N, C-alpha and C positions, 0 to 999 in steps of 0.2 A: 503494500498500500503507500502510497505517497505522500511524503510529507506536507501536510497544511501550512497556510500562512503564517496563523495564530491572529492576537488580537491586539490592537494596534491602541493602545489607552493613552490618554493626555496626562502629559506629565504635571498639571495643574489638579486633575485629579488624583493622582496617586500621591504627590505631596501633601496633598489636605488630608486624604486619608493616613498617610506617615504622620503627620503632625498630631492627627486626632489618638492613632494608636499609641503614640508617644506618652502625650497628656494621660491618657487612662492608665498608663503603665506604672506611670508618676505617681499618680493619685493612687493607686490601688497597690502601689509597694510590690510590682509583681516584677520576682526576682528569676526565677526560673522562665526563661525565654525561648521559646523554638526557634529551633533553626533556620526554618525558611521566614520567621517572620522578621527573623533579625537580618537576613538576608536582604528582603524586600526593603525593610527602612535602608539601609545602608545604600541599596541599589539606588534608591529614591533618591537620596538625597546628592548622588552624585550625576542625579540626571538638570541639563539647563531646562528653562521655565518654557521656551517656544517650541521645545523638540516632546514628538511622541514617542513610547517605550513600546517596541513587538513582543508579547508575549510568546513565546512559543507551547504549541499545544501540551507537550509534556510538562512545561512548567507552569501552564494554566490550570490542568487538573490537581497537582499539587497544591499551588497556592491557594486555590481557591477552598479545596476541602481543609487545609492547615486555617485559613482565614474563619471558616465556619464554627471547627470546633473552637480557638483561640477565644473568639467573641462567647460561645456558649460557654466554656468552661469558666473565663472570668467572668459574667454576667456583663458584658457588655452590648448595650443595646444598639442596633445597626442602626448609622446615616444612610440619607438619602445617597451618599456618595459612595460609601461602601456596596451599598444592594445595585449601583450601576455597577460598579467594577464588576461586583460577583455574576450578573446577569451577562456581561460582556465576555468574561469567563468561561462562562457556560454555555454560550454560542458557537463556540470553536468546532468547527469538526473535528474529530479528536482522530489517533490513528487506530482507534478500534472498539468494538465492542464492550470488551472489559473496562477499557477507560471511563467510557460515557458511565458506565452502570456505576463504576467506583465514586466519579463524582457525583453522581447523584443520591450515592447512597450515604453519603456524610449527612444529608437536607434530611433523608427519611429517617435515619437513627437518632439522630438530636432533635427533632420534633418530636419521637417517640419514647425519649429518654424525660423529656421535659415536665410527662406525666408520673413520674415514679421518683417516689423521695431519695435525695442522698444527703451524704455527709461529706465535711471538709477535714482534709488534716493538712496543714500546712497549704502546698498550694497544688495537693492530690484530690480530686472531685471523684467520691466512688456512690455510683448508681445502684440501687436494691431493686430488681426487676423479678416478675413472677414469672410463670410457666408460659404465658402468651408472650411477652418480648422476648423470651429464651429462644422459641420457635423460632420467630421471627425472625433473629439475628443468625440463626443456625441456616435457616433459609437463604439469607442475602448471603452469607459466607458460600455457601455452596452453589449458588448462581455464577457468583463472583468469580470460582476456581472453574468454573464450567466454561465461562468466558473467555478464559485467558489460554493464549497461542502460543507462548514464548517463554524463555526464560528471564528475557527481561522486564515484561508483565508479570511474570509470578513472583518477581525479589519487591517491585512497587506499588504492584495493585493489592494491598493485604490487608483482609478485617482489622489485623493488628494494627496497621496505620491510621485507621478512624476510632477504635475503643479498642482499651487492655480487657479483653474479657477473661474474667479469671477462671472460671468452671463451666465452660459450656457443656460439660457431659455431664458431671453429676451435680445435684443440688447441695446446698449448703444450709445447716440450722444454727450454725454459731460460728462467732470471727473478732477478734478483738485487733486492735490496732497499738502497735508502740513505734518508735522510734532508734532508730539506728545510726551509727556516726557512717558519714560517705565519704571517702577520699578520692583525690581526680587523680587520675591513673592514664599516664601518657606513654604509649610506645611506638606508635609508627611514626617513620622517619619522616614524611611531610609533616608532622605537626610537632613533632621538635624542633626541624628545623625553624618552623615559625614563632616558638614558643621558647625556643632559646637564646635568641635576641633581646626579647622582653623582659625575661627573668634576669639576663645578663644586667639590663638598664635600672631593673627595681634593685637591686643586690648592692650597683653604684649608689643608688640614690639612697640608699638604705643605711650605708657606712657613711656618706656624707653627713645625713642627717644627725646621724648618732652622736657625731664627733663634733658639729656644729651647734647643738643644744647643751653638751657637755661644757666646750668652752664657752660658752654664752651666759651660764647657768651658775660657772664655778669661778672663783677670782684665782686661779693659777698664776705661781711665778713664770717669770718669761720662759727661766729654763726648762719646767715641765709643760709648757704650751708648747715648747719645741719638739719635745719628747713626744709629746700626743699628736702633731702633727706628722712626723716621721712614721709615729705607726701606722696614723691612717693611710699613709702613701704606700708603707708596707702591704696593708690589707689589700689598699686597691688595685695594686702590682698583682698579688696572688691572685685576685680575682680577674684580671686580665690574663694571665698566663693560663688558666686553667678553662678561660672561655676559648683561647686560641687554642691550645691544644683538644678540646671535647671537638669546637667545629671542622678542625682539618682532619679528625677522625674520622667523623661521619661523612665530610667530602671523600677520602680515602677508598671509605667503606671496604674496610677490611675486616669486618666482625666486629667490629665495637659494639660494644651492647652497652646503649644508652637508656633508660628508664626514668620520669619524673612521676615523685608521689608527694603529693604536698598533703604530708602528714601533721605538717604544723595548723591547718587551714581546713580540717574536717569540716561539715556539716551535716546535719541531720536529716535523715528521710524517713518517710512512713513506711512502716511494713504491716501488710496483714498477715493474719493467721487465721486458719478459717477452718473447719472441718467440713468435709464432704461425705455425702450418703450414699456409699453403690451396694445396687443389689448382685449378690453372688449368686453362684448356680443352686444353693440350697437354699435361695427365698428370702434369706436373713439378709438385712441390711450389714455393710461392711462399712465402717467409720475410719476415715484417714483423714490426718493435720495436713495443710499444706502451707507454705510461706511464698510471698511474692512481694516485690517492690512495689509501690503503688505510684505510677506516673503521673507526671505534670501535663507534659504535651497533651495527652489524649484522655477523656474520662475513661475512668476501672468502673467495672463493672460487675457485681456479683450476683448471679442467682441463687436469688434467697429463699427461705423458707422456713421459720422459726419454729422450735419442735411448738406442737398443739398443747395449749393451756387443757388443764383439768376442769372438770365444769365445775368441782367446787370451789376453785380457785377465784377469790376476789374480782380480780383483774379481769377473769374472763365473762363472769355475771356483768361487768359493765358492758363489754363489747357488745355478748349479745341481746340486753333487755335495755342497754339506756338506748338515748339520740340524743348528737350534739347538741346543743343549746343554741348553738348561731348558726348553725347549718356549715357543710364543706367538712371533710374529712380530717381537718387539721385542727380542728376545735380541740381543745382540754378540756371545756366543760360538758359533762355528761350530766343528763336528767332523766328520771326516768318518771312519768308523770301517772302518778297512781291515782284511779279511780274511785 
């Protein structure tokens, strides 16, 4: 199939959307920014105001989906400009049926999830769905997989790019969420080449700042100040030598193994622990416990059916016999009108 032209978006439109996203990111203090949103904002900032931006079909599919997910996850109301961009991206004739279905699946899934309860942990959002939603998600995944015709589509057009469905096979009856330490780990060569110069500069600035503050806050004799300046220059020289050595070895590619672990700057991420109920051959349920890292770039979904309450239970009695005082399932005031 031939590659289509794509979608031409006005730069003024893109800059308006980028500014809107930036304002919401700052207002809501959103720290975990999806790579595609970050790339969209960076690319837009480089455009001249009087030129149009051509967005390829492949890019349009991903960008549209990521925008839908990002706005929904962070409860950001779409502006007319964002609707215009989403409609434009959706109008592109894509390279295959799988891509068309994948793009539309974002809207269907996030509209469907809007009917279900959710909880938020840091920047991760988890929805609790019933059998009907679970079955629809499985159908969407099956249809998507049936439309995929090559390895490239299989890699890019996956349900996991839309939602993080934790337990599509077996329902869960219990869950808990705790926080674990997360460390940044870099091993890819292209990432190292980008990160190393930045880390080098950060280290030099840190040395300069430490000695500057030390000299500004203490009244050292001149001889002591000279000694401290010599020590500072020695530390800087050591960092320069180490940076030159590592950079040279990476370029020579002689099996020099470099990895970066930011152990001093670990951050917490939410981890979910839940039980799955699996029916085995003898007809009895088998329970197993699973652990997953909750994602922030897409919503997390748990197929959830809590243990049935006993009839003698007070909560069960209220659920079965009382009505919500002000209507709606979310009301917490329940009334049993005795005749």
